[in-house]
Backbone as CSV, one residue per row, in Angstrom:
resi,resn,N_x,N_y,N_z,CA_x,CA_y,CA_z,C_x,C_y,C_z
1,MET,0.838,-1.214,0.000,0.000,0.000,0.000,0.868,1.256,0.000
2,SER,1.954,1.246,0.791,2.821,2.417,0.858,3.469,2.691,-0.486
3,GLN,3.817,1.614,-1.227,4.399,1.780,-2.555,3.391,2.427,-3.505
4,GLN,2.116,2.036,-3.397,1.080,2.616,-4.240,0.901,4.099,-3.934
5,VAL,0.963,4.431,-2.654,0.835,5.828,-2.249,2.002,6.642,-2.807
6,LEU,3.220,6.043,-2.730,4.403,6.721,-3.237,4.291,6.954,-4.740
7,GLU,3.880,5.933,-5.486,3.740,6.059,-6.928,2.703,7.118,-7.288
8,LYS,1.605,7.166,-6.525,0.566,8.163,-6.770,1.108,9.556,-6.528
9,SER,1.926,9.693,-5.465,2.498,10.989,-5.134,3.403,11.485,-6.251
10,ILE,4.223,10.557,-6.803,5.132,10.927,-7.876,4.352,11.366,-9.108
11,LYS,3.303,10.602,-9.442,2.520,10.883,-10.636,1.780,12.217,-10.539
12,THR,1.337,12.566,-9.330,0.498,13.755,-9.178,1.293,14.998,-8.755
13,LYS,2.609,14.872,-8.635,3.414,16.015,-8.243,3.328,17.103,-9.307
14,GLU,2.991,18.310,-8.898,2.780,19.403,-9.832,3.878,20.451,-9.738
15,VAL,4.140,21.097,-10.855,4.991,22.272,-10.877,4.069,23.483,-10.752
16,ARG,4.210,24.223,-9.671,3.345,25.361,-9.405,3.916,26.606,-10.073
17,VAL,3.097,27.242,-10.904,3.566,28.333,-11.767,2.772,29.613,-11.518
18,ILE,3.480,30.739,-11.537,2.839,32.053,-11.523,3.264,32.788,-12.790
19,ILE,2.304,33.426,-13.453,2.560,34.180,-14.674,2.519,35.675,-14.368
20,VAL,3.574,36.395,-14.742,3.607,37.848,-14.586,3.713,38.441,-15.991
21,GLU,2.602,38.966,-16.472,2.487,39.433,-17.867,1.420,40.522,-17.924
22,ASP,1.755,41.673,-18.538,0.812,42.785,-18.526,-0.285,42.668,-19.583
23,TYR,-0.091,41.831,-20.588,-1.086,41.697,-21.649,-2.077,40.590,-21.274
24,LYS,-3.310,40.977,-21.005,-4.302,40.045,-20.470,-4.536,38.840,-21.372
25,LEU,-4.637,39.064,-22.664,-4.909,37.965,-23.581,-3.800,36.918,-23.518
26,THR,-2.557,37.382,-23.397,-1.425,36.457,-23.295,-1.492,35.674,-21.992
27,ARG,-1.807,36.384,-20.890,-1.911,35.705,-19.593,-2.966,34.617,-19.620
28,VAL,-4.134,34.973,-20.098,-5.253,34.022,-20.126,-4.922,32.836,-21.025
29,GLY,-4.343,33.137,-22.185,-3.994,32.066,-23.104,-2.966,31.117,-22.522
30,LEU,-1.939,31.669,-21.884,-0.906,30.847,-21.253,-1.489,29.981,-20.143
31,LYS,-2.299,30.609,-19.298,-2.889,29.878,-18.180,-3.741,28.718,-18.678
32,PHE,-4.566,28.968,-19.667,-5.432,27.918,-20.206,-4.607,26.794,-20.825
33,ALA,-3.609,27.163,-21.640,-2.801,26.151,-22.329,-1.994,25.311,-21.347
34,LEU,-1.374,25.956,-20.372,-0.520,25.223,-19.439,-1.322,24.356,-18.472
35,ASN,-2.497,24.820,-18.063,-3.313,24.020,-17.145,-3.911,22.790,-17.806
36,GLU,-3.819,22.732,-19.138,-4.263,21.545,-19.861,-3.195,20.457,-19.856
37,ILE,-1.987,20.816,-19.408,-0.852,19.887,-19.445,-0.649,19.250,-18.079
38,GLU,-0.449,17.947,-18.093,-0.313,17.184,-16.849,0.863,17.684,-16.013
39,ASN,0.633,17.777,-14.728,1.643,18.121,-13.728,2.102,19.583,-13.768
40,ILE,1.347,20.431,-14.444,1.603,21.866,-14.374,0.344,22.560,-13.882
41,ASN,0.520,23.422,-12.890,-0.617,24.109,-12.301,-0.311,25.604,-12.182
42,VAL,-0.968,26.411,-12.999,-0.824,27.865,-12.897,-1.678,28.323,-11.722
43,ILE,-1.028,28.677,-10.633,-1.748,28.977,-9.392,-2.145,30.445,-9.275
44,ALA,-1.495,31.318,-10.073,-1.833,32.744,-9.988,-1.267,33.472,-11.203
45,GLU,-1.764,34.680,-11.411,-1.293,35.520,-12.514,-1.313,36.973,-12.066
46,ALA,-0.466,37.774,-12.671,-0.395,39.192,-12.307,-0.106,40.028,-13.537
47,GLN,-0.684,41.244,-13.571,-0.487,42.126,-14.717,0.695,43.068,-14.556
48,ASN,1.314,43.070,-13.376,2.521,43.880,-13.185,3.403,43.253,-12.110
49,ALA,4.620,43.767,-12.005,5.591,43.172,-11.088,5.210,43.365,-9.622
50,GLU,4.622,44.506,-9.313,4.267,44.776,-7.918,3.311,43.707,-7.385
51,ILE,2.259,43.433,-8.142,1.302,42.398,-7.737,1.974,41.029,-7.787
52,GLY,2.763,40.814,-8.828,3.440,39.543,-8.985,4.358,39.212,-7.818
53,LEU,5.110,40.184,-7.363,6.041,39.956,-6.250,5.303,39.610,-4.960
54,GLU,4.160,40.236,-4.737,3.352,39.911,-3.565,2.861,38.461,-3.638
55,LEU,2.389,38.066,-4.822,1.910,36.692,-5.008,3.042,35.683,-4.835
56,ILE,4.203,36.015,-5.390,5.354,35.110,-5.304,5.809,34.961,-3.853
57,LYS,5.843,36.059,-3.129,6.247,36.015,-1.726,5.292,35.147,-0.916
58,ARG,4.009,35.241,-1.228,2.993,34.488,-0.482,2.929,33.024,-0.904
59,GLU,2.996,32.759,-2.193,2.769,31.408,-2.704,4.033,30.565,-2.835
60,GLN,5.207,31.230,-2.947,6.474,30.506,-3.121,6.364,29.453,-4.235
61,PRO,6.074,29.870,-5.455,5.879,28.924,-6.565,7.186,28.254,-6.968
62,ASP,7.074,27.180,-7.738,8.261,26.506,-8.268,8.877,27.318,-9.402
63,VAL,8.012,27.864,-10.265,8.470,28.577,-11.460,7.624,29.826,-11.680
64,VAL,8.280,30.897,-12.134,7.579,32.112,-12.539,7.886,32.385,-14.004
65,LEU,6.846,32.615,-14.795,7.016,33.085,-16.167,6.968,34.607,-16.119
66,MET,8.074,35.244,-16.468,8.220,36.685,-16.281,8.400,37.411,-17.617
67,ASP,7.527,38.375,-17.872,7.697,39.231,-19.043,8.741,40.300,-18.716
68,LEU,9.450,40.782,-19.732,10.436,41.837,-19.500,9.802,43.220,-19.528
69,GLY,8.907,43.467,-20.495,8.346,44.798,-20.685,7.145,45.089,-19.814
70,LEU,7.342,45.045,-18.518,6.251,45.311,-17.580,6.193,46.793,-17.226
71,PRO,5.012,47.316,-16.934,4.904,48.716,-16.487,5.447,48.840,-15.061
72,GLY,6.006,49.994,-14.738,6.561,50.153,-13.392,7.869,49.387,-13.264
73,ILE,7.931,48.493,-12.297,9.116,47.639,-12.142,9.185,46.705,-13.341
74,ASN,10.308,46.719,-14.057,10.400,45.861,-15.232,10.777,44.427,-14.846
75,GLY,10.777,43.556,-15.841,11.021,42.144,-15.572,12.390,41.838,-15.011
76,LEU,13.402,42.600,-15.426,14.757,42.383,-14.912,14.835,42.702,-13.425
77,GLU,14.290,43.840,-13.047,14.283,44.231,-11.635,13.484,43.228,-10.803
78,ALA,12.350,42.827,-11.339,11.491,41.882,-10.628,12.191,40.546,-10.439
79,THR,12.905,40.089,-11.457,13.624,38.816,-11.368,14.643,38.848,-10.240
80,ALA,15.389,39.935,-10.151,16.376,40.074,-9.078,15.706,40.076,-7.706
81,LYS,14.542,40.702,-7.597,13.826,40.761,-6.321,13.281,39.389,-5.925
82,VAL,12.866,38.613,-6.916,12.326,37.273,-6.622,13.364,36.420,-5.920
83,LYS,14.622,36.536,-6.335,15.674,35.708,-5.747,15.852,36.001,-4.259
84,ASN,15.406,37.173,-3.812,15.495,37.525,-2.394,14.278,37.067,-1.598
85,ILE,13.094,37.164,-2.208,11.877,36.846,-1.459,11.459,35.384,-1.583
86,SER,11.977,34.706,-2.615,11.643,33.296,-2.804,12.821,32.597,-3.489
87,PRO,13.898,32.334,-2.738,15.152,31.834,-3.305,15.034,30.545,-4.117
88,ASN,14.079,29.701,-3.786,13.953,28.419,-4.481,13.110,28.502,-5.757
89,THR,12.507,29.650,-5.988,11.681,29.829,-7.187,12.568,30.064,-8.403
90,LYS,12.280,29.351,-9.483,13.020,29.519,-10.735,12.280,30.509,-11.635
91,ILE,13.047,31.335,-12.339,12.461,32.340,-13.218,12.724,31.983,-14.675
92,ILE,11.668,31.997,-15.469,11.802,31.852,-16.917,11.318,33.151,-17.556
93,ILE,12.206,33.819,-18.260,11.815,35.024,-18.990,11.042,34.590,-20.234
94,LEU,9.831,35.109,-20.376,9.001,34.810,-21.546,8.668,36.142,-22.203
95,THR,9.297,36.416,-23.333,9.241,37.754,-23.899,9.364,37.723,-25.413
96,SER,9.056,38.851,-26.036,9.278,38.998,-27.474,10.605,39.689,-27.741
97,HIS,11.292,40.124,-26.674,12.566,40.820,-26.809,13.680,39.819,-27.104
98,ASP,14.459,40.087,-28.132,15.526,39.151,-28.479,16.879,39.844,-28.654
99,ARG,17.053,40.985,-27.989,18.329,41.677,-28.073,19.345,41.029,-27.147
100,GLU,20.592,41.018,-27.578,21.654,40.335,-26.848,21.781,40.832,-25.406
101,GLU,21.766,42.165,-25.246,21.977,42.729,-23.917,20.883,42.320,-22.940
102,GLU,19.657,42.127,-23.450,18.559,41.736,-22.565,18.691,40.281,-22.122
103,VAL,19.204,39.445,-23.025,19.421,38.046,-22.667,20.450,37.952,-21.542
104,ILE,21.579,38.614,-21.713,22.646,38.556,-20.715,22.200,39.191,-19.403
105,ALA,21.505,40.312,-19.492,21.022,40.978,-18.276,20.046,40.084,-17.528
106,SER,19.214,39.347,-18.257,18.241,38.446,-17.621,18.949,37.323,-16.873
107,LEU,19.941,36.717,-17.524,20.685,35.641,-16.878,21.440,36.179,-15.661
108,GLY,21.996,37.385,-15.810,22.711,37.987,-14.694,21.805,38.325,-13.528
109,SER,20.533,38.561,-13.818,19.570,38.883,-12.750,19.089,37.641,-12.019
110,GLY,19.412,36.482,-12.549,19.050,35.242,-11.854,18.063,34.351,-12.580
111,ALA,17.719,34.692,-13.831,16.792,33.844,-14.586,17.446,32.514,-14.948
112,SER,16.634,31.471,-14.970,17.127,30.145,-15.345,16.708,29.759,-16.754
113,GLY,15.888,30.596,-17.379,15.437,30.294,-18.732,15.078,31.564,-19.468
114,TYR,15.182,31.512,-20.794,14.831,32.658,-21.634,14.114,32.131,-22.865
115,CYS,12.815,32.404,-22.955,11.986,31.900,-24.056,11.356,33.061,-24.817
116,LEU,11.263,32.913,-26.113,10.524,33.874,-26.920,9.053,33.478,-26.938
117,LYS,8.177,34.451,-27.104,6.742,34.208,-26.948,6.117,33.366,-28.059
118,ASP,6.856,33.122,-29.118,6.302,32.256,-30.163,6.567,30.778,-29.887
119,ILE,7.050,30.464,-28.693,7.339,29.091,-28.323,6.053,28.262,-28.284
120,ASP,6.156,27.023,-28.710,5.008,26.114,-28.671,4.664,25.775,-27.226
121,PRO,3.366,25.720,-26.858,2.972,25.427,-25.476,3.541,24.117,-24.933
122,ILE,3.621,23.100,-25.775,4.174,21.828,-25.314,5.651,21.976,-24.991
123,THR,6.379,22.675,-25.868,7.797,22.920,-25.610,7.966,23.737,-24.339
124,LEU,7.121,24.764,-24.179,7.191,25.600,-22.978,6.941,24.773,-21.730
125,SER,5.994,23.862,-21.791,5.703,23.028,-20.620,6.905,22.168,-20.261
126,ASN,7.616,21.662,-21.263,8.813,20.862,-21.000,9.932,21.722,-20.410
127,VAL,10.033,22.961,-20.906,11.023,23.885,-20.353,10.715,24.145,-18.884
128,ILE,9.454,24.391,-18.583,9.044,24.652,-17.200,9.412,23.478,-16.294
129,LYS,9.092,22.274,-16.729,9.376,21.089,-15.913,10.871,20.905,-15.696
130,ASN,11.666,21.110,-16.751,13.110,20.924,-16.631,13.759,22.014,-15.782
131,VAL,13.307,23.257,-15.957,13.849,24.348,-15.153,13.493,24.145,-13.677
132,ALA,12.301,23.651,-13.418,11.884,23.379,-12.032,12.816,22.359,-11.372
133,LYS,13.399,21.468,-12.190,14.319,20.449,-11.673,15.753,20.958,-11.549
134,GLY,15.994,22.175,-12.024,17.334,22.742,-11.876,18.083,23.002,-13.169
135,ALA,17.473,22.696,-14.312,18.146,22.930,-15.590,18.042,24.396,-15.990
136,CYS,18.885,24.827,-16.921,18.734,26.148,-17.514,18.417,25.950,-18.992
137,TRP,17.655,26.880,-19.568,17.219,26.733,-20.960,17.166,28.092,-21.624
138,ILE,17.760,28.176,-22.822,17.742,29.410,-23.593,17.286,29.087,-25.006
139,ASP,16.340,29.871,-25.505,15.864,29.683,-26.863,17.049,29.649,-27.827
140,SER,17.013,28.729,-28.778,18.154,28.533,-29.678,18.523,29.800,-30.439
141,ASN,17.518,30.560,-30.883,17.814,31.808,-31.588,18.504,32.817,-30.684
142,VAL,18.016,32.924,-29.461,18.591,33.865,-28.509,19.972,33.405,-28.061
143,ALA,20.151,32.099,-27.888,21.447,31.566,-27.477,22.502,31.908,-28.529
144,HIS,22.104,31.811,-29.784,23.027,32.135,-30.873,23.452,33.602,-30.789
145,LEU,22.512,34.478,-30.476,22.837,35.893,-30.342,23.747,36.128,-29.141
146,ALA,23.438,35.468,-28.044,24.207,35.665,-26.819,25.655,35.225,-26.983
147,LEU,25.870,34.133,-27.690,27.218,33.601,-27.844,28.114,34.536,-28.648
148,LYS,27.507,35.443,-29.431,28.307,36.409,-30.175,29.051,37.362,-29.238
149,LEU,28.537,37.500,-28.019,29.180,38.388,-27.058,30.441,37.773,-26.474
150,PHE,30.636,36.470,-26.694,31.781,35.770,-26.114,32.667,35.193,-27.220
151,PRO,33.320,36.037,-28.011,34.127,35.539,-29.123,35.301,34.711,-28.629
152,LYS,35.644,33.692,-29.393,36.785,32.860,-29.043,38.066,33.611,-29.405
153,PRO,39.155,33.390,-28.663,40.419,34.047,-28.987,40.883,33.652,-30.381
154,GLN,41.489,34.599,-31.107,41.998,34.308,-32.434,43.135,33.307,-32.384
155,ASN,43.924,33.379,-31.324,45.055,32.465,-31.157,44.898,31.707,-29.860
156,SER,44.690,30.413,-29.944,44.438,29.618,-28.742,45.631,29.615,-27.813
157,GLU,46.863,29.929,-28.345,48.047,29.925,-27.501,48.037,31.088,-26.513
158,ILE,47.159,32.078,-26.779,47.075,33.239,-25.888,46.337,32.899,-24.598
159,MET,45.524,31.856,-24.642,44.664,31.545,-23.511,45.389,31.433,-22.176
160,PRO,46.473,30.673,-22.048,47.119,30.546,-20.746,47.609,31.878,-20.217
161,ALA,48.115,32.756,-21.123,48.601,34.053,-20.674,47.459,34.978,-20.283
162,THR,46.321,34.848,-20.981,45.167,35.700,-20.699,44.531,35.349,-19.362
163,TYR,44.498,34.061,-19.058,43.895,33.596,-17.814,44.901,32.733,-17.041
164,PRO,45.948,33.345,-16.457,46.990,32.580,-15.791,46.475,31.800,-14.595
165,ASN,45.433,32.321,-13.953,44.877,31.630,-12.778,43.401,31.366,-12.985
166,ASP,43.027,31.034,-14.222,41.600,30.893,-14.515,41.003,29.667,-13.856
167,ALA,39.660,29.645,-13.848,38.937,28.576,-13.155,39.156,27.218,-13.804
168,LYS,39.521,27.225,-15.095,39.688,25.955,-15.799,40.739,25.085,-15.129
169,THR,41.792,25.726,-14.636,42.871,24.968,-13.997,42.462,24.432,-12.637
170,LYS,41.404,24.997,-12.069,40.961,24.574,-10.746,40.023,23.375,-10.804
171,LEU,39.406,23.154,-11.957,38.426,22.082,-12.079,39.102,20.750,-12.377
172,THR,38.572,19.693,-11.780,39.065,18.363,-12.085,38.542,17.939,-13.461
173,GLU,39.099,16.854,-13.979,38.645,16.359,-15.278,37.155,16.030,-15.244
174,ARG,36.713,15.413,-14.156,35.300,15.058,-14.028,34.434,16.305,-13.939
175,GLU,34.896,17.324,-13.190,34.130,18.563,-13.065,34.003,19.277,-14.408
176,ASN,35.039,19.192,-15.231,34.945,19.767,-16.577,33.889,19.051,-17.408
177,GLU,33.797,17.735,-17.246,32.768,16.968,-17.948,31.374,17.398,-17.487
178,VAL,31.232,17.558,-16.171,29.947,17.985,-15.607,29.597,19.389,-16.089
179,LEU,30.595,20.273,-16.129,30.355,21.653,-16.551,29.876,21.705,-18.001
180,LYS,30.447,20.870,-18.863,30.012,20.826,-20.262,28.537,20.447,-20.352
181,LEU,28.126,19.476,-19.543,26.726,19.045,-19.541,25.830,20.122,-18.942
182,LEU,26.347,20.820,-17.938,25.590,21.911,-17.311,25.334,23.018,-18.322
183,VAL,26.340,23.342,-19.141,26.192,24.362,-20.181,25.116,23.952,-21.184
184,GLN,24.981,22.643,-21.396,23.964,22.130,-22.321,22.561,22.154,-21.712
185,GLY,22.462,22.571,-20.438,21.159,22.669,-19.794,20.705,21.391,-19.123
186,LYS,21.631,20.456,-18.885,21.258,19.184,-18.268,20.957,19.361,-16.779
187,SER,19.971,18.650,-16.296,19.650,18.648,-14.874,20.605,17.690,-14.166
188,ASN,20.599,17.700,-12.831,21.455,16.782,-12.077,21.153,15.329,-12.422
189,THR,19.884,15.028,-12.601,19.489,13.660,-12.952,20.045,13.264,-14.308
190,GLU,19.943,14.182,-15.273,20.444,13.900,-16.617,21.962,13.785,-16.632
191,ILE,22.634,14.610,-15.828,24.091,14.531,-15.719,24.487,13.178,-15.129
192,ALA,23.768,12.763,-14.096,24.049,11.471,-13.461,23.895,10.321,-14.459
193,GLN,22.851,10.374,-15.258,22.620,9.336,-16.256,23.699,9.341,-17.328
194,GLU,24.101,10.525,-17.738,25.110,10.662,-18.791,26.469,10.115,-18.334
195,LEU,26.827,10.401,-17.090,28.147,10.014,-16.581,28.121,8.705,-15.796
196,ILE,26.933,8.124,-15.689,26.739,6.857,-14.953,27.232,6.992,-13.509
197,VAL,26.712,7.998,-12.823,26.989,8.198,-11.400,25.658,8.454,-10.707
198,SER,25.682,8.520,-9.390,24.455,8.795,-8.650,24.092,10.273,-8.760
199,VAL,22.816,10.581,-8.539,22.369,11.979,-8.559,23.089,12.767,-7.460
200,HIS,23.303,12.122,-6.321,24.009,12.772,-5.209,25.422,13.182,-5.642
201,THR,26.104,12.294,-6.361,27.453,12.595,-6.832,27.429,13.743,-7.842
202,ALA,26.457,13.712,-8.759,26.327,14.780,-9.753,26.096,16.122,-9.064
203,LYS,25.226,16.125,-8.065,24.924,17.355,-7.321,26.170,17.870,-6.611
204,ALA,26.956,16.953,-6.055,28.184,17.343,-5.351,29.173,17.992,-6.314
205,HIS,29.275,17.442,-7.527,30.165,18.024,-8.533,29.699,19.426,-8.914
206,VAL,28.383,19.592,-9.088,27.841,20.899,-9.450,28.135,21.922,-8.352
207,CYS,27.934,21.538,-7.112,28.211,22.441,-5.980,29.683,22.846,-5.952
208,SER,30.560,21.883,-6.210,31.995,22.163,-6.237,32.341,23.132,-7.366
209,ILE,31.706,22.941,-8.522,31.940,23.811,-9.673,31.512,25.245,-9.353
210,LEU,30.336,25.398,-8.735,29.842,26.733,-8.385,30.822,27.442,-7.454
211,GLN,31.375,26.701,-6.509,32.331,27.284,-5.566,33.616,27.701,-6.274
212,LYS,34.126,26.842,-7.140,35.386,27.126,-7.816,35.261,28.261,-8.831
213,LEU,34.089,28.378,-9.435,33.872,29.456,-10.400,33.433,30.751,-9.715
214,CYS,33.166,30.674,-8.408,32.728,31.844,-7.633,31.426,32.425,-8.179
215,VAL,30.459,31.542,-8.425,29.153,31.970,-8.913,28.071,31.422,-7.988
216,ASP,26.859,31.960,-8.116,25.782,31.604,-7.198,24.873,30.495,-7.715
217,ASP,24.796,30.330,-9.037,23.871,29.329,-9.550,24.361,28.747,-10.866
218,ARG,23.606,27.790,-11.383,23.991,27.051,-12.580,24.042,27.936,-13.824
219,VAL,23.097,28.879,-13.920,23.062,29.751,-15.086,24.310,30.623,-15.134
220,GLN,24.689,31.199,-14.003,25.898,32.014,-13.944,27.128,31.183,-14.284
221,ALA,27.138,29.934,-13.834,28.259,29.042,-14.142,28.351,28.796,-15.643
222,ALA,27.203,28.572,-16.287,27.180,28.322,-17.723,27.672,29.546,-18.499
223,VAL,27.187,30.729,-18.099,27.595,31.961,-18.773,29.096,32.193,-18.615
224,LYS,29.604,31.989,-17.403,31.037,32.199,-17.152,31.881,31.183,-17.910
225,ALA,31.409,29.953,-17.980,32.143,28.900,-18.684,32.319,29.238,-20.155
226,ILE,31.262,29.809,-20.754,31.329,30.191,-22.173,32.167,31.454,-22.340
227,LYS,31.931,32.435,-21.480,32.594,33.734,-21.594,34.101,33.602,-21.464
228,GLU,34.564,32.767,-20.535,36.001,32.649,-20.273,36.644,31.493,-21.026
229,GLY,35.896,30.853,-21.901,36.465,29.804,-22.711,36.778,28.531,-21.963
230,ILE,36.159,28.364,-20.788,36.382,27.138,-20.005,35.769,25.946,-20.727
231,VAL,34.613,26.215,-21.360,33.937,25.186,-22.165,33.793,25.740,-23.573
232,SER,34.208,24.971,-24.562,34.065,25.402,-25.944,32.688,25.030,-26.455
233,VAL,32.077,25.864,-27.290,30.737,25.618,-27.813,30.760,25.640,-29.336
């Protein structure tokens, strides 16, 4: 009986989502589409950041879908505030903005995902579920734009002189493998499966990487890994 209860609990576990979007039609459409998908529950919605932050503080959702172009407090400011009032909540930027500086600013503010609004609802639901588990996700078009900000050195021999004490030298061979998978947006579970280790071991490697790179989360680690050439893409 206890096994049946456990299986039921796993099957019915929901990702609790709050939508912060000023355009009502978009909010309603998102809420309707996502609530049709198993294991996703849109528990609240807000037309601006002020209301959204109050809801997030009270509800402590798993994931927030955050628009950038909000009236008053914008999405970037709101994202940074969420990390203080609800540290375990993951932020996915859902916007029509595709400029490079906005992508980087969003990741720097603590977002774990960046999606354009033309994303398919099924794809968005998968992004939500994966981000809730700890993965990071960036729309392929936006990722391509963002990577232009991190050009590779013209001469690879310059690298050691440019970064004499860089983080790459601090990481073990296994940690470099984990970091490559982290940059690809893999969750701890997926990393464990890829490297044939336990989830606990994968998590320990990720924690060690964050410490050695002097960053606060997986998204910052991924950005730094690309920016400093620790991981080639």
